[in-house]
C-alpha positions as CSV (number, residue, x, y, z in Angstrom):
1,M,2.1,4.1,-9.7
2,N,-1.4,3.7,-8.5
3,L,-3.0,0.4,-7.3
4,D,-6.7,0.3,-6.9
5,C,-7.4,-2.6,-4.6
6,T,-10.9,-1.7,-3.6
7,G,-13.1,-4.8,-3.3
8,Q,-10.1,-7.0,-2.5
9,R,-9.7,-8.7,0.8
10,C,-6.6,-9.5,2.9
11,P,-4.0,-10.5,1.9
12,Q,-4.5,-9.5,-1.7
13,P,-3.8,-5.7,-1.3
14,V,-0.5,-6.4,0.3
15,V,0.4,-9.1,-2.2
16,N,-0.3,-6.6,-5.0
17,L,1.8,-3.9,-3.2
18,A,4.7,-6.4,-2.8
19,R,4.7,-7.2,-6.5
20,A,4.6,-3.6,-7.5
21,A,7.4,-2.7,-5.0
22,K,9.6,-5.4,-6.3
23,A,9.4,-3.9,-9.8
24,A,9.7,-0.3,-8.7
25,A,12.9,1.8,-8.6
26,A,14.2,3.3,-5.3
27,G,12.3,6.5,-4.6
28,A,9.2,5.4,-6.5
29,I,5.9,6.2,-4.8
30,I,3.1,3.6,-5.0
31,R,-0.4,4.8,-4.1
32,I,-2.6,2.0,-3.0
33,T,-6.3,2.4,-2.4
34,T,-8.2,-0.1,-0.4
35,D,-11.5,-0.6,1.4
36,D,-10.5,-3.6,3.5
37,P,-10.2,-2.7,7.1
38,A,-7.3,-5.1,7.6
39,A,-5.3,-3.3,4.9
40,A,-5.2,-0.2,7.0
41,I,-3.1,-2.1,9.4
42,D,-1.3,-4.5,7.1
43,I,0.1,-2.0,4.6
44,P,1.9,0.2,7.1
45,A,3.2,-2.9,8.9
46,W,4.4,-4.5,5.7
47,S,6.1,-1.2,4.7
48,R,7.9,-0.9,8.1
49,M,9.1,-4.5,7.8
50,R,10.5,-3.9,4.3
51,G,12.1,-0.5,5.2
52,H,9.7,1.6,3.0
53,Q,8.0,4.8,4.1
54,C,4.2,4.7,4.3
55,M,1.6,7.4,5.1
56,V,-2.1,7.8,4.7
57,I,-2.8,10.5,2.1
58,A,-6.6,10.1,2.0
59,E,-9.4,8.5,4.0
60,T,-13.1,8.8,3.0
61,D,-16.0,6.6,3.9
62,G,-13.9,3.5,4.7
63,V,-11.7,3.9,1.6
64,V,-8.0,4.6,2.5
65,T,-5.2,5.6,0.2
66,H,-1.6,5.0,1.4
67,A,1.5,6.4,-0.3
68,V,4.4,4.0,0.0
69,T,7.9,5.3,-0.9
70,I,10.1,2.5,-2.0
71,Q,13.5,2.4,-0.3
72,H,15.4,-0.4,-2.0
């Protein structure tokens, strides 16, 4: 699943990720793209708190894409 959250400001990218994660099966990968500097911190922190794996898979000109693997 891909979430394009460019143009959205905190906390909306994490809210969208949380909704998608709730509906996703274990092992699903959610790719979330953001340009909000706070999201670069918030997405990995939210993932850690929820027990999901998170890594940056792309970063270009202030736009960051994280891959979050759901671990229900």
